[in-house]
N, C-alpha and C positions, 0 to 999 in steps of 0.2 A: 504494500499500500504505499502511496506517496504521502509524505508528511512534510510540512513547512513550518519552520519555527526559527527564533533567533537564538543563537548560542554565543555568549560573551560578546555581544554587539554585532555579530555576523550572521546574516540571513543564510539558512541552509535548507536544502531540499534533499530528502533522502528517501529511498525506497526500503521499507521494512516489512517484516512478516507481522501479521496482526497481533501476535502474542509476545513479540519481543518487548523487553523492558526497556525503559529509558536509560537505565544504567548500561545495558548491554549496547544499546545504540550509541551512546556517548563513547563508550570504550572501544568497541569493535568496529563501528561504522565511521564515526568521526575521529577516532584515534585520541580522544581526550582522556588519557589514562589517570588523571588525578582523582576521578571518581572511582573509588574502590568499591568492590562488592565483598562484604564480610560474611554475614549471617544469612543473607538473601530472604529474611523474614521481617526486616524493618526494625529490628531491635538494637542493633549495635551502632547505627548511625554513620558508618563509614561511607555510605553512598549519598549523604545529604547534599542537596543542591538547592538553589533558589529557582522557583518557578513563579513568575509574576510577582516576585518580592516575597514569597512565603516559602519557609523551609519545607522541603519535601524529600521523602526517602525515594530515590530513583530506582531502587530494586522493587518497589511496590507500584510504580507507576508505568503504565505502557507507553511506548514511544508514540503511538498514534493519539494518545491523550494530550500530548504537547502541541498539537496543531494550533498554530497562531500565537504561541505563548513566547515569553521572554525568559530564556534559561540562562542561569549564571552558575558556572562550575567553579572549583577552586582555582583553576587556570585564570578565570575571569576577574577574580578578586584582586589580582596582582598585575593588571594591565594598566 
């Protein structure tokens, strides 16, 4: 499925599987490896990112849910 959103100030358009998590999309498709996957249950917080200004566990959010959103990863905090 095509998904368009903004990551760290850059517009991106990616094709993802419907069940791909946003964490996997960021790490494996966009190569933003600062977002770590620890427990994969949203407990540890290693995958926390900002989506439209709110802290979100990227392992619990599907990539398709990011459509039209502004995403900031750890890499974007230091730009």
